[in-house]
TORKOL-4160 file (C-alpha; in steps of 0.2 Angstrom, whole numbers, padded with zeros to 4 digits, m for minus):
137
<pt num="1" X="0471" Y="0442" Z="0602"/>
<pt num="2" X="0475" Y="0427" Z="0591"/>
<pt num="3" X="0480" Y="0424" Z="0573"/>
<pt num="4" X="0485" Y="0409" Z="0562"/>
<pt num="5" X="0498" Y="0410" Z="0548"/>
<pt num="6" X="0497" Y="0395" Z="0536"/>
<pt num="7" X="0510" Y="0390" Z="0523"/>
<pt num="8" X="0501" Y="0389" Z="0506"/>
<pt num="9" X="0516" Y="0385" Z="0494"/>
<pt num="10" X="0534" Y="0390" Z="0493"/>
<pt num="11" X="0535" Y="0405" Z="0504"/>
<pt num="12" X="0517" Y="0411" Z="0502"/>
<pt num="13" X="0507" Y="0412" Z="0518"/>
<pt num="14" X="0488" Y="0415" Z="0522"/>
<pt num="15" X="0486" Y="0424" Z="0539"/>
<pt num="16" X="0469" Y="0423" Z="0547"/>
<pt num="17" X="0465" Y="0435" Z="0561"/>
<pt num="18" X="0455" Y="0430" Z="0577"/>
<pt num="19" X="0440" Y="0440" Z="0569"/>
<pt num="20" X="0441" Y="0429" Z="0553"/>
<pt num="21" X="0449" Y="0441" Z="0541"/>
<pt num="22" X="0463" Y="0436" Z="0530"/>
<pt num="23" X="0479" Y="0443" Z="0523"/>
<pt num="24" X="0490" Y="0435" Z="0510"/>
<pt num="25" X="0509" Y="0437" Z="0512"/>
<pt num="26" X="0523" Y="0431" Z="0501"/>
<pt num="27" X="0542" Y="0431" Z="0503"/>
<pt num="28" X="0554" Y="0440" Z="0491"/>
<pt num="29" X="0557" Y="0432" Z="0474"/>
<pt num="30" X="0575" Y="0427" Z="0479"/>
<pt num="31" X="0568" Y="0416" Z="0493"/>
<pt num="32" X="0555" Y="0408" Z="0482"/>
<pt num="33" X="0541" Y="0421" Z="0483"/>
<pt num="34" X="0530" Y="0424" Z="0468"/>
<pt num="35" X="0524" Y="0441" Z="0473"/>
<pt num="36" X="0507" Y="0434" Z="0478"/>
<pt num="37" X="0505" Y="0445" Z="0493"/>
<pt num="38" X="0513" Y="0459" Z="0504"/>
<pt num="39" X="0530" Y="0455" Z="0512"/>
<pt num="40" X="0528" Y="0452" Z="0531"/>
<pt num="41" X="0537" Y="0468" Z="0535"/>
<pt num="42" X="0526" Y="0477" Z="0524"/>
<pt num="43" X="0511" Y="0471" Z="0534"/>
<pt num="44" X="0519" Y="0476" Z="0550"/>
<pt num="45" X="0521" Y="0494" Z="0542"/>
<pt num="46" X="0504" Y="0494" Z="0536"/>
<pt num="47" X="0498" Y="0489" Z="0553"/>
<pt num="48" X="0507" Y="0504" Z="0561"/>
<pt num="49" X="0498" Y="0515" Z="0548"/>
<pt num="50" X="0481" Y="0508" Z="0552"/>
<pt num="51" X="0484" Y="0509" Z="0571"/>
<pt num="52" X="0490" Y="0528" Z="0570"/>
<pt num="53" X="0476" Y="0532" Z="0557"/>
<pt num="54" X="0462" Y="0525" Z="0568"/>
<pt num="55" X="0469" Y="0535" Z="0583"/>
<pt num="56" X="0470" Y="0552" Z="0573"/>
<pt num="57" X="0452" Y="0550" Z="0566"/>
<pt num="58" X="0445" Y="0544" Z="0583"/>
<pt num="59" X="0453" Y="0559" Z="0593"/>
<pt num="60" X="0447" Y="0572" Z="0580"/>
<pt num="61" X="0430" Y="0565" Z="0580"/>
<pt num="62" X="0429" Y="0564" Z="0599"/>
<pt num="63" X="0433" Y="0583" Z="0598"/>
<pt num="64" X="0417" Y="0584" Z="0587"/>
<pt num="65" X="0427" Y="0588" Z="0572"/>
<pt num="66" X="0421" Y="0581" Z="0555"/>
<pt num="67" X="0434" Y="0570" Z="0547"/>
<pt num="68" X="0429" Y="0565" Z="0529"/>
<pt num="69" X="0446" Y="0557" Z="0524"/>
<pt num="70" X="0463" Y="0552" Z="0531"/>
<pt num="71" X="0477" Y="0545" Z="0521"/>
<pt num="72" X="0493" Y="0539" Z="0530"/>
<pt num="73" X="0509" Y="0538" Z="0519"/>
<pt num="74" X="0523" Y="0529" Z="0527"/>
<pt num="75" X="0541" Y="0528" Z="0522"/>
<pt num="76" X="0553" Y="0517" Z="0531"/>
<pt num="77" X="0571" Y="0512" Z="0531"/>
<pt num="78" X="0578" Y="0495" Z="0538"/>
<pt num="79" X="0594" Y="0490" Z="0544"/>
<pt num="80" X="0606" Y="0482" Z="0531"/>
<pt num="81" X="0610" Y="0467" Z="0542"/>
<pt num="82" X="0600" Y="0454" Z="0551"/>
<pt num="83" X="0589" Y="0457" Z="0560"/>
<pt num="84" X="0583" Y="0469" Z="0547"/>
<pt num="85" X="0573" Y="0480" Z="0559"/>
<pt num="86" X="0565" Y="0496" Z="0555"/>
<pt num="87" X="0577" Y="0510" Z="0559"/>
<pt num="88" X="0568" Y="0525" Z="0552"/>
<pt num="89" X="0549" Y="0528" Z="0549"/>
<pt num="90" X="0541" Y="0543" Z="0543"/>
<pt num="91" X="0522" Y="0545" Z="0544"/>
<pt num="92" X="0513" Y="0558" Z="0534"/>
<pt num="93" X="0494" Y="0561" Z="0537"/>
<pt num="94" X="0483" Y="0569" Z="0524"/>
<pt num="95" X="0467" Y="0573" Z="0534"/>
<pt num="96" X="0452" Y="0581" Z="0526"/>
<pt num="97" X="0436" Y="0587" Z="0534"/>
<pt num="98" X="0426" Y="0602" Z="0540"/>
<pt num="99" X="0433" Y="0614" Z="0553"/>
<pt num="100" X="0449" Y="0606" Z="0555"/>
<pt num="101" X="0464" Y="0616" Z="0562"/>
<pt num="102" X="0482" Y="0613" Z="0561"/>
<pt num="103" X="0483" Y="0614" Z="0580"/>
<pt num="104" X="0469" Y="0600" Z="0582"/>
<pt num="105" X="0477" Y="0588" Z="0569"/>
<pt num="106" X="0494" Y="0591" Z="0576"/>
<pt num="107" X="0488" Y="0587" Z="0594"/>
<pt num="108" X="0479" Y="0571" Z="0587"/>
<pt num="109" X="0495" Y="0565" Z="0579"/>
<pt num="110" X="0505" Y="0569" Z="0594"/>
<pt num="111" X="0493" Y="0559" Z="0606"/>
<pt num="112" X="0493" Y="0544" Z="0594"/>
<pt num="113" X="0512" Y="0544" Z="0593"/>
<pt num="114" X="0515" Y="0547" Z="0612"/>
<pt num="115" X="0501" Y="0538" Z="0620"/>
<pt num="116" X="0489" Y="0528" Z="0610"/>
<pt num="117" X="0496" Y="0519" Z="0595"/>
<pt num="118" X="0503" Y="0503" Z="0602"/>
<pt num="119" X="0511" Y="0498" Z="0585"/>
<pt num="120" X="0520" Y="0515" Z="0584"/>
<pt num="121" X="0526" Y="0514" Z="0602"/>
<pt num="122" X="0532" Y="0496" Z="0600"/>
<pt num="123" X="0541" Y="0500" Z="0583"/>
<pt num="124" X="0549" Y="0516" Z="0591"/>
<pt num="125" X="0560" Y="0504" Z="0602"/>
<pt num="126" X="0571" Y="0501" Z="0586"/>
<pt num="127" X="0566" Y="0515" Z="0574"/>
<pt num="128" X="0566" Y="0534" Z="0574"/>
<pt num="129" X="0548" Y="0539" Z="0570"/>
<pt num="130" X="0544" Y="0556" Z="0563"/>
<pt num="131" X="0527" Y="0563" Z="0559"/>
<pt num="132" X="0520" Y="0576" Z="0548"/>
<pt num="133" X="0503" Y="0581" Z="0542"/>
<pt num="134" X="0493" Y="0592" Z="0531"/>
<pt num="135" X="0474" Y="0597" Z="0530"/>
<pt num="136" X="0466" Y="0594" Z="0513"/>
<pt num="137" X="0451" Y="0605" Z="0510"/>
């Protein structure tokens, strides 16, 4: 896996993934940022949400359950001193579909958290990560 992060101006960066997709990132205003993109730590948190969401949807569909929607809401806290790592992350899934059961969604979330989501497992080295879910009819 490869990526390129290129300075645009001030502390604004364009990131290009190995597959050619781009993300705009910008630093905080007190460091010269102009709010032209997500903060790099926000991108890291978004990446965790995407990784875990992929797992949950994939696991449920592999069990032949119909998933029509999945929203992951993340709430994180960071250390007050450098390095300002994530210390707490809560991930709440809102999953919709047909025939979903609480047991099936809970198992998919657990498997993602404990076995499959590389981003969650990596961030779990510094942060306490909790999960919750609900089924949206």
